[in-house]
mmCIF file of the C-alpha atoms, coordinates in Angstrom:
data_MODEL
# 
_entry.id   MODEL 
# 
loop_
_atom_site.group_PDB 
_atom_site.id 
_atom_site.type_symbol 
_atom_site.label_atom_id 
_atom_site.label_alt_id 
_atom_site.label_comp_id 
_atom_site.label_asym_id 
_atom_site.label_entity_id 
_atom_site.label_seq_id 
_atom_site.pdbx_PDB_ins_code 
_atom_site.Cartn_x 
_atom_site.Cartn_y 
_atom_site.Cartn_z 
_atom_site.occupancy 
_atom_site.B_iso_or_equiv 
_atom_site.pdbx_formal_charge 
_atom_site.auth_seq_id 
_atom_site.auth_comp_id 
_atom_site.auth_asym_id 
_atom_site.auth_atom_id 
_atom_site.pdbx_PDB_model_num 
ATOM 1   C CA . MET A 1 1   ? -0.047  -0.144 0.266  1.00 0.00 ? 1   MET A CA 1 
ATOM 2   C CA . THR A 1 2   ? 1.414   3.108  -1.049 1.00 0.00 ? 2   THR A CA 1 
ATOM 3   C CA . ARG A 1 3   ? 0.516   6.120  1.726  1.00 0.00 ? 3   ARG A CA 1 
ATOM 4   C CA . GLN A 1 4   ? 1.370   9.778  1.225  1.00 0.00 ? 4   GLN A CA 1 
ATOM 5   C CA . TRP A 1 5   ? 1.158   11.924 4.270  1.00 0.00 ? 5   TRP A CA 1 
ATOM 6   C CA . VAL A 1 6   ? 1.238   15.745 4.816  1.00 0.00 ? 6   VAL A CA 1 
ATOM 7   C CA . VAL A 1 7   ? 2.217   16.307 8.270  1.00 0.00 ? 7   VAL A CA 1 
ATOM 8   C CA . ASN A 1 8   ? 1.471   19.802 10.607 1.00 0.00 ? 8   ASN A CA 1 
ATOM 9   C CA . ALA A 1 9   ? 3.417   20.508 12.801 1.00 0.00 ? 9   ALA A CA 1 
ATOM 10  C CA . SER A 1 10  ? 2.481   19.420 16.233 1.00 0.00 ? 10  SER A CA 1 
ATOM 11  C CA . PRO A 1 11  ? 2.890   15.641 15.393 1.00 0.00 ? 11  PRO A CA 1 
ATOM 12  C CA . LEU A 1 12  ? 6.454   16.670 14.098 1.00 0.00 ? 12  LEU A CA 1 
ATOM 13  C CA . ILE A 1 13  ? 6.997   18.840 17.526 1.00 0.00 ? 13  ILE A CA 1 
ATOM 14  C CA . VAL A 1 14  ? 6.262   15.616 19.463 1.00 0.00 ? 14  VAL A CA 1 
ATOM 15  C CA . LEU A 1 15  ? 7.628   13.398 17.400 1.00 0.00 ? 15  LEU A CA 1 
ATOM 16  C CA . THR A 1 16  ? 10.857  15.008 17.435 1.00 0.00 ? 16  THR A CA 1 
ATOM 17  C CA . LYS A 1 17  ? 10.949  15.569 21.112 1.00 0.00 ? 17  LYS A CA 1 
ATOM 18  C CA . ILE A 1 18  ? 10.900  11.538 21.360 1.00 0.00 ? 18  ILE A CA 1 
ATOM 19  C CA . ASN A 1 19  ? 13.827  10.625 18.631 1.00 0.00 ? 19  ASN A CA 1 
ATOM 20  C CA . GLN A 1 20  ? 10.129  9.109  16.505 1.00 0.00 ? 20  GLN A CA 1 
ATOM 21  C CA . VAL A 1 21  ? 10.323  11.094 13.439 1.00 0.00 ? 21  VAL A CA 1 
ATOM 22  C CA . HIS A 1 22  ? 11.815  9.051  11.573 1.00 0.00 ? 22  HIS A CA 1 
ATOM 23  C CA . LEU A 1 23  ? 8.589   6.844  12.044 1.00 0.00 ? 23  LEU A CA 1 
ATOM 24  C CA . LEU A 1 24  ? 7.161   9.453  9.266  1.00 0.00 ? 24  LEU A CA 1 
ATOM 25  C CA . SER A 1 25  ? 9.425   8.507  6.522  1.00 0.00 ? 25  SER A CA 1 
ATOM 26  C CA . GLU A 1 26  ? 9.578   5.084  7.221  1.00 0.00 ? 26  GLU A CA 1 
ATOM 27  C CA . LEU A 1 27  ? 5.518   4.505  7.132  1.00 0.00 ? 27  LEU A CA 1 
ATOM 28  C CA . CYS A 1 28  ? 4.814   6.142  4.107  1.00 0.00 ? 28  CYS A CA 1 
ATOM 29  C CA . SER A 1 29  ? 6.146   6.615  0.564  1.00 0.00 ? 29  SER A CA 1 
ATOM 30  C CA . GLN A 1 30  ? 5.894   10.259 0.513  1.00 0.00 ? 30  GLN A CA 1 
ATOM 31  C CA . VAL A 1 31  ? 5.987   12.665 3.665  1.00 0.00 ? 31  VAL A CA 1 
ATOM 32  C CA . VAL A 1 32  ? 5.147   16.332 2.925  1.00 0.00 ? 32  VAL A CA 1 
ATOM 33  C CA . ILE A 1 33  ? 5.554   19.438 5.094  1.00 0.00 ? 33  ILE A CA 1 
ATOM 34  C CA . PRO A 1 34  ? 4.137   22.465 3.688  1.00 0.00 ? 34  PRO A CA 1 
ATOM 35  C CA . SER A 1 35  ? 5.648   26.012 4.102  1.00 0.00 ? 35  SER A CA 1 
ATOM 36  C CA . GLY A 1 36  ? 3.193   26.901 6.560  1.00 0.00 ? 36  GLY A CA 1 
ATOM 37  C CA . VAL A 1 37  ? 4.186   24.071 9.017  1.00 0.00 ? 37  VAL A CA 1 
ATOM 38  C CA . VAL A 1 38  ? 7.798   25.077 8.553  1.00 0.00 ? 38  VAL A CA 1 
ATOM 39  C CA . GLN A 1 39  ? 7.019   29.022 9.485  1.00 0.00 ? 39  GLN A CA 1 
ATOM 40  C CA . GLU A 1 40  ? 4.777   27.230 12.779 1.00 0.00 ? 40  GLU A CA 1 
ATOM 41  C CA . ILE A 1 41  ? 7.918   25.615 13.825 1.00 0.00 ? 41  ILE A CA 1 
ATOM 42  C CA . CYS A 1 42  ? 10.869  27.902 13.121 1.00 0.00 ? 42  CYS A CA 1 
ATOM 43  C CA . ILE A 1 43  ? 9.508   30.212 15.350 1.00 0.00 ? 43  ILE A CA 1 
ATOM 44  C CA . ALA A 1 44  ? 10.678  28.035 18.066 1.00 0.00 ? 44  ALA A CA 1 
ATOM 45  C CA . PRO A 1 45  ? 14.173  28.831 19.682 1.00 0.00 ? 45  PRO A CA 1 
ATOM 46  C CA . ASP A 1 46  ? 16.995  27.923 17.714 1.00 0.00 ? 46  ASP A CA 1 
ATOM 47  C CA . ASN A 1 47  ? 17.703  24.353 19.560 1.00 0.00 ? 47  ASN A CA 1 
ATOM 48  C CA . ASP A 1 48  ? 14.299  23.317 19.347 1.00 0.00 ? 48  ASP A CA 1 
ATOM 49  C CA . PRO A 1 49  ? 13.925  19.628 18.240 1.00 0.00 ? 49  PRO A CA 1 
ATOM 50  C CA . ALA A 1 50  ? 11.522  19.897 15.519 1.00 0.00 ? 50  ALA A CA 1 
ATOM 51  C CA . LYS A 1 51  ? 13.158  23.255 14.524 1.00 0.00 ? 51  LYS A CA 1 
ATOM 52  C CA . VAL A 1 52  ? 16.547  21.282 14.241 1.00 0.00 ? 52  VAL A CA 1 
ATOM 53  C CA . TRP A 1 53  ? 15.507  18.658 12.266 1.00 0.00 ? 53  TRP A CA 1 
ATOM 54  C CA . ILE A 1 54  ? 13.342  20.623 9.850  1.00 0.00 ? 54  ILE A CA 1 
ATOM 55  C CA . LEU A 1 55  ? 16.115  22.910 8.955  1.00 0.00 ? 55  LEU A CA 1 
ATOM 56  C CA . SER A 1 56  ? 18.222  19.542 8.648  1.00 0.00 ? 56  SER A CA 1 
ATOM 57  C CA . GLU A 1 57  ? 17.379  16.230 7.536  1.00 0.00 ? 57  GLU A CA 1 
ATOM 58  C CA . GLY A 1 58  ? 13.488  17.112 7.126  1.00 0.00 ? 58  GLY A CA 1 
ATOM 59  C CA . SER A 1 59  ? 14.028  20.376 4.837  1.00 0.00 ? 59  SER A CA 1 
ATOM 60  C CA . ILE A 1 60  ? 13.833  17.336 1.833  1.00 0.00 ? 60  ILE A CA 1 
ATOM 61  C CA . TYR A 1 61  ? 10.057  17.404 2.984  1.00 0.00 ? 61  TYR A CA 1 
ATOM 62  C CA . ILE A 1 62  ? 8.930   21.183 2.686  1.00 0.00 ? 62  ILE A CA 1 
ATOM 63  C CA . ARG A 1 63  ? 6.973   22.063 -0.006 1.00 0.00 ? 63  ARG A CA 1 
ATOM 64  C CA . ASP A 1 64  ? 5.379   25.615 -0.556 1.00 0.00 ? 64  ASP A CA 1 
ATOM 65  C CA . VAL A 1 65  ? 2.086   26.495 -0.671 1.00 0.00 ? 65  VAL A CA 1 
ATOM 66  C CA . LYS A 1 66  ? 1.662   29.849 -2.471 1.00 0.00 ? 66  LYS A CA 1 
ATOM 67  C CA . GLN A 1 67  ? -1.760  30.369 -1.740 1.00 0.00 ? 67  GLN A CA 1 
ATOM 68  C CA . VAL A 1 68  ? -4.327  28.605 0.844  1.00 0.00 ? 68  VAL A CA 1 
ATOM 69  C CA . ASP A 1 69  ? -7.012  27.076 -1.166 1.00 0.00 ? 69  ASP A CA 1 
ATOM 70  C CA . PRO A 1 70  ? -10.215 29.792 -0.878 1.00 0.00 ? 70  PRO A CA 1 
ATOM 71  C CA . VAL A 1 71  ? -12.460 25.910 0.340  1.00 0.00 ? 71  VAL A CA 1 
ATOM 72  C CA . ILE A 1 72  ? -9.774  26.033 3.091  1.00 0.00 ? 72  ILE A CA 1 
ATOM 73  C CA . ALA A 1 73  ? -9.624  29.577 4.220  1.00 0.00 ? 73  ALA A CA 1 
ATOM 74  C CA . ALA A 1 74  ? -13.576 29.725 4.609  1.00 0.00 ? 74  ALA A CA 1 
ATOM 75  C CA . TRP A 1 75  ? -12.634 27.210 7.913  1.00 0.00 ? 75  TRP A CA 1 
ATOM 76  C CA . GLY A 1 76  ? -10.780 29.960 9.973  1.00 0.00 ? 76  GLY A CA 1 
ATOM 77  C CA . LEU A 1 77  ? -7.938  27.787 10.481 1.00 0.00 ? 77  LEU A CA 1 
ATOM 78  C CA . GLY A 1 78  ? -4.248  28.426 11.295 1.00 0.00 ? 78  GLY A CA 1 
ATOM 79  C CA . LEU A 1 79  ? -1.592  28.626 8.839  1.00 0.00 ? 79  LEU A CA 1 
ATOM 80  C CA . GLY A 1 80  ? -0.263  25.357 9.589  1.00 0.00 ? 80  GLY A CA 1 
ATOM 81  C CA . GLU A 1 81  ? -3.301  23.477 9.312  1.00 0.00 ? 81  GLU A CA 1 
ATOM 82  C CA . SER A 1 82  ? -4.851  25.392 6.421  1.00 0.00 ? 82  SER A CA 1 
ATOM 83  C CA . HIS A 1 83  ? -1.522  24.527 3.998  1.00 0.00 ? 83  HIS A CA 1 
ATOM 84  C CA . VAL A 1 84  ? -1.880  21.012 4.768  1.00 0.00 ? 84  VAL A CA 1 
ATOM 85  C CA . LEU A 1 85  ? -5.496  20.750 4.025  1.00 0.00 ? 85  LEU A CA 1 
ATOM 86  C CA . THR A 1 86  ? -4.789  22.725 0.968  1.00 0.00 ? 86  THR A CA 1 
ATOM 87  C CA . TRP A 1 87  ? -2.006  20.519 -0.235 1.00 0.00 ? 87  TRP A CA 1 
ATOM 88  C CA . ILE A 1 88  ? -4.204  17.770 0.336  1.00 0.00 ? 88  ILE A CA 1 
ATOM 89  C CA . TYR A 1 89  ? -7.235  19.299 -1.195 1.00 0.00 ? 89  TYR A CA 1 
ATOM 90  C CA . ASN A 1 90  ? -5.435  19.980 -4.435 1.00 0.00 ? 90  ASN A CA 1 
ATOM 91  C CA . ASN A 1 91  ? -3.121  16.715 -4.576 1.00 0.00 ? 91  ASN A CA 1 
ATOM 92  C CA . PRO A 1 92  ? -5.967  14.119 -3.455 1.00 0.00 ? 92  PRO A CA 1 
ATOM 93  C CA . GLY A 1 93  ? -4.500  10.816 -2.719 1.00 0.00 ? 93  GLY A CA 1 
ATOM 94  C CA . TYR A 1 94  ? -2.600  12.440 0.333  1.00 0.00 ? 94  TYR A CA 1 
ATOM 95  C CA . GLU A 1 95  ? -3.671  11.940 4.135  1.00 0.00 ? 95  GLU A CA 1 
ATOM 96  C CA . ALA A 1 96  ? -3.681  14.430 6.830  1.00 0.00 ? 96  ALA A CA 1 
ATOM 97  C CA . ILE A 1 97  ? -1.144  13.757 9.854  1.00 0.00 ? 97  ILE A CA 1 
ATOM 98  C CA . LEU A 1 98  ? -2.874  15.982 12.725 1.00 0.00 ? 98  LEU A CA 1 
ATOM 99  C CA . ASP A 1 99  ? -2.371  15.669 16.109 1.00 0.00 ? 99  ASP A CA 1 
ATOM 100 C CA . ASP A 1 100 ? -4.725  13.081 17.897 1.00 0.00 ? 100 ASP A CA 1 
ATOM 101 C CA . ALA A 1 101 ? -6.593  14.428 21.045 1.00 0.00 ? 101 ALA A CA 1 
ATOM 102 C CA . CYS A 1 102 ? -4.492  17.525 21.884 1.00 0.00 ? 102 CYS A CA 1 
ATOM 103 C CA . GLY A 1 103 ? -7.894  19.522 21.749 1.00 0.00 ? 103 GLY A CA 1 
ATOM 104 C CA . GLY A 1 104 ? -8.447  22.806 21.127 1.00 0.00 ? 104 GLY A CA 1 
ATOM 105 C CA . LEU A 1 105 ? -11.493 24.203 19.403 1.00 0.00 ? 105 LEU A CA 1 
ATOM 106 C CA . ARG A 1 106 ? -8.613  24.840 16.095 1.00 0.00 ? 106 ARG A CA 1 
ATOM 107 C CA . LEU A 1 107 ? -7.635  21.163 16.137 1.00 0.00 ? 107 LEU A CA 1 
ATOM 108 C CA . ARG A 1 108 ? -11.200 20.047 15.961 1.00 0.00 ? 108 ARG A CA 1 
ATOM 109 C CA . ALA A 1 109 ? -11.756 22.731 13.307 1.00 0.00 ? 109 ALA A CA 1 
ATOM 110 C CA . ALA A 1 110 ? -9.194  20.936 11.149 1.00 0.00 ? 110 ALA A CA 1 
ATOM 111 C CA . LYS A 1 111 ? -10.520 17.607 11.436 1.00 0.00 ? 111 LYS A CA 1 
ATOM 112 C CA . THR A 1 112 ? -14.324 18.912 10.969 1.00 0.00 ? 112 THR A CA 1 
ATOM 113 C CA . ALA A 1 113 ? -12.925 20.554 8.004  1.00 0.00 ? 113 ALA A CA 1 
ATOM 114 C CA . ALA A 1 114 ? -11.263 17.206 6.636  1.00 0.00 ? 114 ALA A CA 1 
ATOM 115 C CA . LEU A 1 115 ? -13.858 15.212 7.343  1.00 0.00 ? 115 LEU A CA 1 
ATOM 116 C CA . ALA A 1 116 ? -16.677 17.632 5.141  1.00 0.00 ? 116 ALA A CA 1 
ATOM 117 C CA . LEU A 1 117 ? -13.956 17.567 2.281  1.00 0.00 ? 117 LEU A CA 1 
ATOM 118 C CA . GLU A 1 118 ? -13.235 14.070 2.539  1.00 0.00 ? 118 GLU A CA 1 
ATOM 119 C CA . ILE A 1 119 ? -9.755  14.363 3.513  1.00 0.00 ? 119 ILE A CA 1 
ATOM 120 C CA . PRO A 1 120 ? -8.608  11.310 5.361  1.00 0.00 ? 120 PRO A CA 1 
ATOM 121 C CA . VAL A 1 121 ? -7.039  12.249 8.608  1.00 0.00 ? 121 VAL A CA 1 
ATOM 122 C CA . ARG A 1 122 ? -4.450  10.364 10.874 1.00 0.00 ? 122 ARG A CA 1 
ATOM 123 C CA . GLY A 1 123 ? -2.848  11.733 14.272 1.00 0.00 ? 123 GLY A CA 1 
ATOM 124 C CA . THR A 1 124 ? 0.181   11.132 16.247 1.00 0.00 ? 124 THR A CA 1 
ATOM 125 C CA . LEU A 1 125 ? -1.374  8.125  17.962 1.00 0.00 ? 125 LEU A CA 1 
ATOM 126 C CA . GLY A 1 126 ? -2.069  6.269  14.663 1.00 0.00 ? 126 GLY A CA 1 
ATOM 127 C CA . VAL A 1 127 ? 1.147   6.811  13.872 1.00 0.00 ? 127 VAL A CA 1 
ATOM 128 C CA . ILE A 1 128 ? 2.468   4.439  16.409 1.00 0.00 ? 128 ILE A CA 1 
ATOM 129 C CA . LEU A 1 129 ? 0.087   2.616  16.346 1.00 0.00 ? 129 LEU A CA 1 
ATOM 130 C CA . LEU A 1 130 ? 0.804   1.896  12.554 1.00 0.00 ? 130 LEU A CA 1 
ATOM 131 C CA . ALA A 1 131 ? 4.484   1.591  13.526 1.00 0.00 ? 131 ALA A CA 1 
ATOM 132 C CA . LYS A 1 132 ? 3.554   -0.977 15.925 1.00 0.00 ? 132 LYS A CA 1 
ATOM 133 C CA . ARG A 1 133 ? 1.355   -3.611 13.652 1.00 0.00 ? 133 ARG A CA 1 
ATOM 134 C CA . GLU A 1 134 ? 3.717   -2.885 11.004 1.00 0.00 ? 134 GLU A CA 1 
ATOM 135 C CA . GLY A 1 135 ? 6.854   -3.836 13.543 1.00 0.00 ? 135 GLY A CA 1 
ATOM 136 C CA . LYS A 1 136 ? 8.631   -0.544 12.982 1.00 0.00 ? 136 LYS A CA 1 
ATOM 137 C CA . VAL A 1 137 ? 8.741   -0.220 16.859 1.00 0.00 ? 137 VAL A CA 1 
ATOM 138 C CA . GLU A 1 138 ? 8.413   -3.284 19.247 1.00 0.00 ? 138 GLU A CA 1 
ATOM 139 C CA . ALA A 1 139 ? 5.643   -1.538 21.626 1.00 0.00 ? 139 ALA A CA 1 
ATOM 140 C CA . ALA A 1 140 ? 3.760   0.947  21.754 1.00 0.00 ? 140 ALA A CA 1 
ATOM 141 C CA . LYS A 1 141 ? 2.794   2.008  25.072 1.00 0.00 ? 141 LYS A CA 1 
ATOM 142 C CA . PRO A 1 142 ? 6.522   3.111  26.252 1.00 0.00 ? 142 PRO A CA 1 
ATOM 143 C CA . ILE A 1 143 ? 6.296   5.521  23.406 1.00 0.00 ? 143 ILE A CA 1 
ATOM 144 C CA . PHE A 1 144 ? 2.891   6.951  24.238 1.00 0.00 ? 144 PHE A CA 1 
ATOM 145 C CA . GLU A 1 145 ? 4.245   7.262  27.872 1.00 0.00 ? 145 GLU A CA 1 
ATOM 146 C CA . GLN A 1 146 ? 7.355   9.547  26.306 1.00 0.00 ? 146 GLN A CA 1 
ATOM 147 C CA . LEU A 1 147 ? 4.782   11.236 24.561 1.00 0.00 ? 147 LEU A CA 1 
ATOM 148 C CA . ILE A 1 148 ? 2.594   12.021 27.869 1.00 0.00 ? 148 ILE A CA 1 
ATOM 149 C CA . GLN A 1 149 ? 6.288   13.175 29.564 1.00 0.00 ? 149 GLN A CA 1 
ATOM 150 C CA . VAL A 1 150 ? 6.629   15.707 26.505 1.00 0.00 ? 150 VAL A CA 1 
ATOM 151 C CA . GLY A 1 151 ? 3.096   17.248 26.947 1.00 0.00 ? 151 GLY A CA 1 
ATOM 152 C CA . PHE A 1 152 ? 1.251   15.512 24.513 1.00 0.00 ? 152 PHE A CA 1 
ATOM 153 C CA . ARG A 1 153 ? -2.459  15.556 26.061 1.00 0.00 ? 153 ARG A CA 1 
ATOM 154 C CA . VAL A 1 154 ? -4.350  12.055 25.490 1.00 0.00 ? 154 VAL A CA 1 
ATOM 155 C CA . SER A 1 155 ? -7.292  11.033 27.892 1.00 0.00 ? 155 SER A CA 1 
ATOM 156 C CA . THR A 1 156 ? -6.380  7.733  29.799 1.00 0.00 ? 156 THR A CA 1 
ATOM 157 C CA . GLN A 1 157 ? -9.417  6.308  27.802 1.00 0.00 ? 157 GLN A CA 1 
ATOM 158 C CA . VAL A 1 158 ? -8.409  7.048  24.489 1.00 0.00 ? 158 VAL A CA 1 
ATOM 159 C CA . LEU A 1 159 ? -4.983  5.582  25.390 1.00 0.00 ? 159 LEU A CA 1 
ATOM 160 C CA . GLU A 1 160 ? -6.423  2.419  26.963 1.00 0.00 ? 160 GLU A CA 1 
ATOM 161 C CA . SER A 1 161 ? -8.620  2.100  23.710 1.00 0.00 ? 161 SER A CA 1 
ATOM 162 C CA . ALA A 1 162 ? -5.214  2.673  21.399 1.00 0.00 ? 162 ALA A CA 1 
ATOM 163 C CA . LEU A 1 163 ? -3.391  -0.043 23.508 1.00 0.00 ? 163 LEU A CA 1 
ATOM 164 C CA . ARG A 1 164 ? -5.974  -2.659 22.920 1.00 0.00 ? 164 ARG A CA 1 
ATOM 165 C CA . PHE A 1 165 ? -5.997  -1.859 19.184 1.00 0.00 ? 165 PHE A CA 1 
ATOM 166 C CA . VAL A 1 166 ? -2.495  -3.555 19.352 1.00 0.00 ? 166 VAL A CA 1 
ATOM 167 C CA . ASP A 1 167 ? -2.854  -6.155 21.946 1.00 0.00 ? 167 ASP A CA 1 
ATOM 168 C CA . GLU A 1 168 ? -0.815  -4.240 24.455 1.00 0.00 ? 168 GLU A CA 1 
# 
């Protein structure tokens, strides 16, 4: 199966903090990081793991989005989410990688917009679960624990459900 992912800032931030960002390129055939996502990440301090990664090995995945599509702009999303959805809207066949359960109205709006536009979405937890299913990681639970340690917010119920999905 060919997977093509367009990745938002939050998954990149948490995956770089726990040294698991390599899973993105290992699990799909093409990773795209839109320019708006890069702009959001690059406001961080120079020693931020996501900024360091995006300006070095992650730079090969950057694609320019010159203008937010009017259909996406109507949703009033942030720059990164708008660029992710614009890329996919204009390049069908990609899946959006947006954080799972981090909350916030803007994220829910991005997922709602994606659903309405029939854009497939996977979250950070979904990336880890796929990595477990495909044998890229031995266990999901320790990675989930690392995510929580670096500030990823998710309910206990969601975590437990996710772990049951991969028999952990």
